[in-house]
C-alpha positions in Angstrom: 0.0 0.0 0.0 2.7 2.5 0.8 4.4 1.8 -2.5 1.2 2.2 -4.4 0.5 5.6 -2.6 4.1 6.8 -3.4 3.7 5.8 -7.0 0.4 7.7 -7.2 1.9 10.9 -5.7 4.8 10.7 -8.1 2.4 10.3 -11.0 0.4 13.4 -9.9 3.7 15.3 -9.5 4.8 14.4 -13.0 1.4 15.3 -14.4 1.4 18.7 -12.7 4.9 19.4 -13.9 3.9 18.5 -17.4 0.8 20.8 -17.2 2.9 23.7 -16.0 5.4 23.2 -18.8 2.7 23.1 -21.4 1.1 26.3 -20.0 4.4 28.1 -20.1 5.0 27.0 -23.6 1.5 28.2 -24.7 2.2 31.6 -23.1 5.5 31.9 -24.8 3.9 31.0 -28.1 1.2 33.5 -27.5 3.7 36.2 -26.6 5.8 35.3 -29.6 2.7 35.4 -31.9 1.7 38.8 -30.5 5.2 40.1 -31.0 5.3 38.7 -34.5 2.0 40.3 -35.2 3.2 43.6 -33.9 6.4 43.3 -36.0 4.3 42.4 -39.0 2.0 45.4 -38.5 4.9 47.8 -38.2 6.6 46.3 -41.2 3.4 46.7 -43.2 3.1 50.4 -42.2 6.7 51.0 -43.2 6.1 49.2 -46.5 3.1 51.4 -47.2 5.3 54.5 -46.6 7.8 53.2 -49.2 5.0 52.4 -51.7 3.3 55.8 -51.3 6.6 57.7 -51.9 7.5 55.5 -54.8 4.3 55.7 -56.8 1.0 57.7 -56.9 -0.8 54.4 -57.5 -0.3 53.7 -53.8 -1.9 57.0 -52.5 -5.0 55.1 -51.4 -2.9 53.6 -48.6 -3.0 57.0 -47.0 -6.6 56.3 -45.9 -5.5 53.1 -44.2 -2.7 55.0 -42.3 -5.0 57.8 -41.4 -7.5 55.3 -40.0 -4.8 53.6 -37.9 -3.5 56.9 -36.7 -6.9 58.1 -35.7 -7.4 55.0 -33.5 -4.7 56.3 -31.1 -6.8 55.5 -28.0 -6.6 51.7 -28.8 -4.0 51.4 -31.5 -0.9 51.4 -29.4 2.4 51.5 -31.1 0.9 50.9 -34.6 -1.2 54.1 -34.2 1.8 56.3 -33.2 4.0 54.7 -35.9 1.3 55.5 -38.5 1.2 59.1 -37.3 5.0 59.5 -37.6 5.0 57.8 -41.0 2.2 60.1 -42.2 4.2 63.1 -41.0 7.2 62.0 -43.0 5.1 61.3 -46.1 3.3 64.7 -46.1 6.6 66.5 -45.5 8.1 64.7 -48.5 5.0 65.5 -50.6 5.1 69.1 -49.6 8.8 69.3 -50.4 8.2 67.9 -53.8 5.4 70.3 -54.5 2.8 67.6 -54.8 0.2 69.6 -52.9 0.4 72.7 -55.1 -2.2 73.2 -57.8 -0.1 74.5 -60.7 -1.8 75.9 -63.8 0.2 73.5 -66.0 -1.4 70.4 -64.4 -4.1 68.4 -66.1 -7.6 68.0 -64.7 -6.7 64.5 -63.4 -3.6 65.8 -61.7 -5.5 68.7 -60.2 -8.1 66.2 -58.8 -5.2 64.2 -57.2 -3.8 67.4 -55.7 -7.2 68.3 -54.2 -7.6 64.8 -52.8 -4.1 65.0 -51.2 -5.0 68.4 -49.6 -8.1 66.8 -48.1 -6.0 64.0 -46.7 -3.5 66.5 -45.4 -6.2 68.5 -43.6 -7.5 65.2 -42.1 -4.0 64.4 -40.9 -3.7 67.8 -39.2 -7.0 67.3 -37.4 -5.8 63.9 -36.1 -2.5 65.6 -34.9 -4.3 68.3 -32.9 -6.6 65.6 -31.4 -3.7 63.5 -30.3 -2.2 66.7 -28.8 -5.0 66.6 -26.2 -4.0 63.1 -25.0 -2.0 63.2 -21.7 0.6 60.6 -22.7 1.0 61.4 -26.4 0.9 65.2 -26.1 4.7 65.7 -26.2 5.5 63.7 -29.3 2.3 65.0 -31.0 3.6 68.6 -30.4 6.9 67.8 -32.2 5.0 66.3 -35.1 2.6 69.3 -35.2 5.4 71.8 -35.4 7.4 69.8 -38.0 4.2 69.7 -40.1 3.6 73.4 -39.6 7.1 74.3 -40.7 6.8 72.2 -43.9 3.4 73.7 -44.7 4.6 77.3 -44.2 7.8 76.6 -46.2 6.5 74.6 -49.2 2.7 74.7 -49.5 2.2 78.3 -50.6 3.5 80.7 -53.2 7.1 81.6 -52.4 6.7 85.1 -53.7 4.2 86.0 -51.0 4.8 85.3 -47.4 2.1 83.1 -45.9 2.1 81.6 -42.4 -0.2 78.7 -41.6 -1.9 80.7 -38.8 -5.1 78.6 -39.0 -3.1 75.4 -38.1 -1.3 77.2 -35.3 -4.6 78.4 -33.8 -5.8 74.7 -33.8 -2.5 73.7 -32.1 -2.8 76.4 -29.4 -6.4 75.6 -28.9 -5.6 71.9 -28.4 -2.8 72.9 -26.0 -5.3 74.7 -23.8 -7.6 71.6 -23.8 -4.7 69.1 -23.3 -4.7 66.9 -20.2 -0.9 67.3 -20.1 -0.2 70.7 -18.5 3.6 70.3 -19.1 3.1 70.4 -22.9 2.3 74.2 -22.7 5.6 74.7 -20.9 7.4 72.7 -23.6 5.7 74.7 -26.4 6.7 78.0 -24.8 10.3 77.0 -24.1 11.1 75.2 -27.3 9.1 77.3 -29.8 7.5 80.5 -28.6 10.5 81.9 -26.8 12.9 80.8 -29.5 11.1 82.0 -32.7 9.7 85.5 -33.3 7.1 84.4 -35.8 5.8 81.7 -33.6 5.4 84.2 -30.7 3.7 86.7 -33.0 1.1 84.3 -34.3 0.7 82.7 -30.9 -0.4 86.1 -29.5 -2.8 86.3 -32.5 -4.1 82.8 -31.8 -4.8 83.5 -28.1 -6.8 86.6 -29.0 -9.0 84.6 -31.5 -9.5 81.7 -29.1 -10.5 83.9 -26.2 -12.9 86.0 -28.4 -14.4 82.8 -29.7 -15.1 81.5 -26.2 -16.2 84.8 -24.8 -19.2 84.4 -22.5 -18.7 80.6 -22.5 -15.1 80.3 -21.2 -14.1 77.9 -18.5 -11.7 78.9 -15.6 -9.2 76.5 -17.0 -9.0 78.6 -20.2 -7.9 81.6 -18.2 -5.4 79.7 -16.2 -3.7 78.2 -19.3 -3.8 81.4 -21.3 -2.3 83.2 -18.4 0.4 80.5 -18.0 1.4 80.9 -21.6 1.3 84.7 -21.9 3.0 85.4 -18.5 6.0 83.3 -19.6 6.6 85.7 -22.5 8.5 88.6 -20.9 11.3 89.1 -23.5 10.1 92.2 -25.3 12.1 93.0 -28.4 13.3 96.6 -28.5 14.2 97.0 -32.2 13.7 95.3 -35.5 17.3 94.1 -35.4 16.3 91.7 -32.6 13.6 90.1 -34.9 15.9 87.6 -36.5 14.8 84.1 -35.4 12.1 82.7 -37.6 10.6 79.2 -37.6 9.3 79.6 -41.1 11.5 81.5 -43.5 11.0 85.2 -42.8 9.2 87.6 -45.3 11.4 89.3 -47.9 9.8 92.7 -47.5 11.3 94.7 -44.6 8.0 96.5 -44.2 6.1 93.3 -43.4 4.3 93.4 -40.0 6.3 90.4 -38.9 9.5 92.5 -39.0 8.0 95.4 -37.2 8.5 95.6 -33.4 5.3 97.7 -32.8 3.2 95.1 -34.6 4.6 92.4 -32.3 3.7 94.6 -29.3 0.3 95.2 -30.8 -0.5 91.5 -31.0 0.7 91.0 -27.4 -1.4 93.9 -26.3 -4.6 92.6 -28.0 -3.9 89.1 -26.5 -3.7 90.5 -23.0 -6.7 92.7 -23.3 -8.8 89.8 -24.6 -7.6 87.7 -21.6 -8.7 90.5 -19.2 -12.3 90.1 -20.5 -12.3 86.6 -18.9 -11.4 88.0 -15.5 -14.3 87.3 -13.1 -12.7 86.1 -9.8 -10.6 88.0 -7.3 -7.7 85.5 -7.6 -7.6 86.0 -11.4 -7.3 89.8 -10.9 -4.5 89.2 -8.4 -2.6 87.0 -10.9 -2.7 89.7 -13.5 -1.8 92.5 -11.0 1.3 90.5 -9.9 2.8 90.7 -13.4 1.2 93.9 -14.8 4.2 96.2 -14.4 6.9 93.7 -15.2 5.5 91.5 -17.9 2.3 93.1 -19.3 2.9 96.8 -19.5 6.2 96.6 -21.5 4.3 94.9 -24.3 1.7 97.7 -24.5 2.2 100.4 -27.2 -0.7 102.1 -25.4 -0.4 101.4 -21.7 -3.2 103.8 -21.0 -5.5 101.0 -22.1 -4.7 99.4 -18.8 -5.9 102.4 -16.8 -9.6 101.3 -16.4 -8.5 97.8 -15.2 -5.9 99.2 -12.8 -7.9 102.1 -11.4 -10.9 99.7 -10.7 -8.6 97.4 -8.8 -6.9 100.3 -7.0 -10.2 101.8 -5.9 -11.5 98.4 -4.7 -9.4 98.6 -1.5 -7.6 96.0 0.6 -5.0 93.7 -0.9 -6.2 94.4 -4.4 -5.2 98.1 -4.0 -1.8 97.1 -2.8 -1.2 94.9 -5.8 -2.5 97.6 -8.2 -0.2 100.2 -6.8 2.9 99.6 -9.0 0.8 99.5 -12.2 -1.0 102.7 -11.4 2.2 104.5 -10.5 3.8 103.2 -13.7 1.0 104.8 -15.8 1.2 108.1 -13.8 5.0 108.4 -14.1 5.6 106.9 -17.6 2.4 107.7 -19.4 1.2 110.8 -17.6 -2.0 109.2 -16.4 -4.2 111.8 -14.8 -5.1 110.4 -11.4 -5.4 113.4 -9.0 -6.5 111.3 -6.0 -3.6 108.9 -6.2 -1.9 110.1 -2.9 -5.2 110.4 -1.2 -6.0 106.8 -2.0 -2.5 105.8 -1.0 -2.9 107.5 2.3 -6.1 105.6 3.0 -4.2 102.3 2.6 -2.3 103.1 5.7 -4.7 101.4 8.1 -4.2 99.3 11.2 -3.8 96.1 9.1 -1.1 97.3 6.8 1.8 96.6 9.2 0.5 93.1 9.8 -0.2 92.3 6.1 1.8 89.6 4.2 2.2 92.2 1.4 3.9 94.6 3.9 7.4 94.5 2.4 6.1 94.9 -1.2 3.9 97.9 -0.2 6.6 99.8 1.6 9.1 99.3 -1.2 6.5 101.0 -3.4 5.7 103.6 -0.8 9.3 104.6 -0.5 9.4 105.1 -4.3 6.2 107.1 -4.3 7.5 109.5 -1.7 11.0 109.8 -3.1 10.4 113.0 -4.9 11.6 116.2 -3.1 8.9 118.2 -4.9 6.1 116.7 -2.8 4.3 119.1 -0.4 5.8 119.0 3.1 2.2 118.9 4.5 1.5 115.7 2.6 4.8 114.0 3.6 4.2 115.0 7.2 0.8 113.2 7.1 2.4 110.0 5.9 5.1 110.2 8.6 2.7 110.9 11.4 0.2 108.2 10.2 2.9 105.5 10.2 4.3 106.7 13.5 0.8 106.3 15.1 0.3 102.9 13.5 3.7 101.8 14.8 2.4 102.0 18.4 0.4 98.7 17.8 2.7 97.1 15.2 4.8 94.0 15.6 8.6 94.6 16.2 9.5 93.4 12.7 7.5 96.3 11.2 8.6 99.0 13.7 12.3 98.4 12.9 11.5 99.5 9.3 9.2 102.5 10.2 11.9 104.4 12.1 14.7 104.3 9.5 12.1 105.1 6.8 10.9 108.2 8.8 14.6 109.2 9.3 15.1 109.1 5.5 12.0 111.2 4.9 13.0 113.8 7.4 16.4 114.0 5.7 14.8 114.3 2.3 12.2 116.9 3.5 14.0 119.1 6.1 10.8 121.2 6.5 9.3 118.2 8.3 12.0 118.2 11.0 9.8 120.6 13.0 7.9 117.5 14.0 10.8 116.4 16.2 12.3 119.7 17.3 10.0 122.7 17.8 11.0 125.2 20.5 8.2 127.1 22.2 9.3 130.7 22.5 6.5 132.1 24.6 7.3 131.3 28.3 3.6 131.4 29.4 2.7 128.8 26.7 5.7 126.7 27.6 4.6 126.8 31.3 1.0 125.8 30.4 2.3 122.9 28.3 4.5 121.7 31.1 1.7 121.8 33.6 -1.3 120.8 31.6 0.1 119.2 28.4 -1.3 119.9 25.0 -3.7 118.3 22.6 -2.2 116.7 19.5 -3.4 118.8 16.5 -3.1 115.8 14.1 -6.5 114.9 12.7 -6.3 111.2 12.5 -9.7 110.7 11.0 -9.0 113.1 8.1 -8.8 111.3 4.7 -7.1 114.1 2.8 -3.3 114.0 3.6 -3.1 117.8 2.8 -5.7 118.6 5.6 -4.5 116.5 8.6 -2.4 119.3 10.2 0.3 116.7 10.8 3.0 119.3 10.1 1.8 121.1 13.3 2.1 118.0 15.4 5.1 116.1 16.8 6.4 112.5 16.7 5.7 111.7 20.4 4.9 108.2 19.2 8.6 107.5 18.5 9.6 108.7 22.0 7.2 106.2 23.4 8.7 103.5 21.2 12.1 104.2 22.8 10.8 102.4 25.9 9.6 99.4 23.8 9.9 95.9 25.4 12.0 94.7 22.5 15.6 96.0 22.8 16.1 96.2 19.0 13.1 98.4 18.6 14.0 100.6 21.5 17.6 101.0 20.2 16.8 101.8 16.6 14.0 104.3 17.6 16.6 106.4 19.5 18.2 107.5 16.2 15.4 110.1 16.0 16.7 111.7 19.2 20.3 111.8 18.1 22.2 114.0 15.6 21.2 113.2 12.0 24.8 112.5 10.8 23.9 109.5 8.6 22.9 110.5 5.1 20.3 107.7 4.8 19.5 104.2 5.7 19.2 101.3 3.2 15.6 100.4 3.6 16.2 96.9 2.2 18.1 96.0 5.4 14.9 96.4 7.5 12.0 95.4 5.3 11.8 91.7 5.7 12.1 91.3 9.5 9.7 89.2 11.5 9.6 87.7 14.9 11.6 84.7 13.6 14.4 86.8 12.1 14.6 89.0 15.2 14.8 85.9 17.4 17.4 84.3 15.2 19.5 87.4 15.3 19.4 87.3 19.1 20.2 83.6 19.3 23.2 83.9 17.0 24.6 87.1 18.6 28.1 86.7 20.2 27.9 87.3 24.0 30.8 89.7 24.9 30.0 89.7 28.6 28.2 87.0 30.5 24.9 88.2 32.0 24.6 88.7 35.8 22.7 86.0 37.6 21.8 85.3 41.3 24.5 83.7 43.3 22.3 82.1 46.0 19.5 79.9 44.7 16.3 80.7 46.7 14.4 77.9 48.4 11.1 79.6 48.0 9.6 81.3 44.9 6.8 83.3 46.4 7.9 83.8 50.1 11.2 84.6 51.6 12.8 81.9 53.8 16.4 81.9 54.9 16.2 78.2 55.9 17.3 78.7 59.5 16.2 76.2 62.1 14.7 78.7 64.5 12.9 80.6 61.7 9.1 80.7 61.9 7.4 78.8 59.0 6.3 81.2 56.3 2.9 80.8 54.7 1.7 82.7 51.6 -1.9 81.8 52.5 -1.6 83.4 56.0 0.0 86.5 54.6 -2.8 87.0 52.0 -5.4 86.4 54.7 -3.8 89.1 56.9 -3.7 91.5 53.9 -7.4 91.0 53.3 -8.2 91.8 56.9 
């Protein structure tokens, strides 16, 4: 019996081993068959390419290749190979002039040319559709641009410059709809920033796409248009800089493509069209963040930005802070008439400004706005007094900026130094002030900086800050009470301080002299006790009870 059981187990083991081997062999054969089929399909596609390029009789194979390429969702490698092959075929046909309807051609040849053009248009539609696919977007972009270059170079009459702008619009439109967001970045870096004609017609394409979607646009369209346009900050200054062309440049020097102002005009129209899509607060902030550095340099008529900027500036809050640089740019560079600019600027100095995350940016701009020595002393005094008053409740990181900034303004506007040193000549008035004090003439609720009477006041707030709990604040505020020997302070050294930076500065400071500490360690925290044996026990509760009675 044991021998029979052992033989049975051995038989089952051999049977199982044989089954596993047969399964593995079937899988190998299936894999080999699949691989062979793939190789056969690829070889067939390449064979079609050779046949089409050798003879017009094989042009019908274009429809097979187009069908395979269009099935890119399910077609795998064969679909992408068909797309690449079609790109090579059409570039060769374009180079040979096979898609140009010449007058010397027969009716039959003209029919073939028309048919090829239809297939070429179909191929371009497939390309821009593939461009929306997340995985295939990058190679599809390369094929699109190669096709566009060949079309612009060989499809049209060489005597007249013609750029395939319709195809480029389709490409840009598909980029905005693509699931692969990195493909827009690749398009900008590899083509738009490198070639002047691509940049010119991309601006034109953005304008037409936005106008077409007006009233029906999605938030994603704004985000992707903004990502593309905001990356283009290299503004050409002269026609000599327009020398890099993807498609051969026009021969006429008077052509719009060789005119700097026309390039700026296209950018201007693209940005203005994008601004029509702005509906949300965050979108406004995105534009305001780049308006003076990226957008305004493209505008031949920056005054067209005035409505957008003044609306943002008048809206108040952080929006006003962000709009400041743009409004000031228009005032200083384009003579924008905005008589209430400084009144609005003064209104931004509220109790929140010294706590705002935009504090550093705002004060950099404020320092620029008040840099002119031609400003009225009464207005400058109002800004000085307002900030000194706000500094009483400000964090230390903000106060260490306010004092040097006031110092610089006092040096720049000597008339305002009466606010820190005004001698009272009348002895009776002086005695009355010493006995009863004086009311501050500064009108803190006045909105017009010319009417606050700040010039008649004094900076007692800075004297109070000289007793601030933070030693850095107390020390730097004392510069107002000393001789003004320093020409000015570099504001950048004080702008970005916070609790963290002040603490770090203290922690890393070299200790020149050890601090004094207690020699005897007390045994009690709240009550004195010398620890002697005959001393009466001390009780905090008893002492508090006695105090109450």
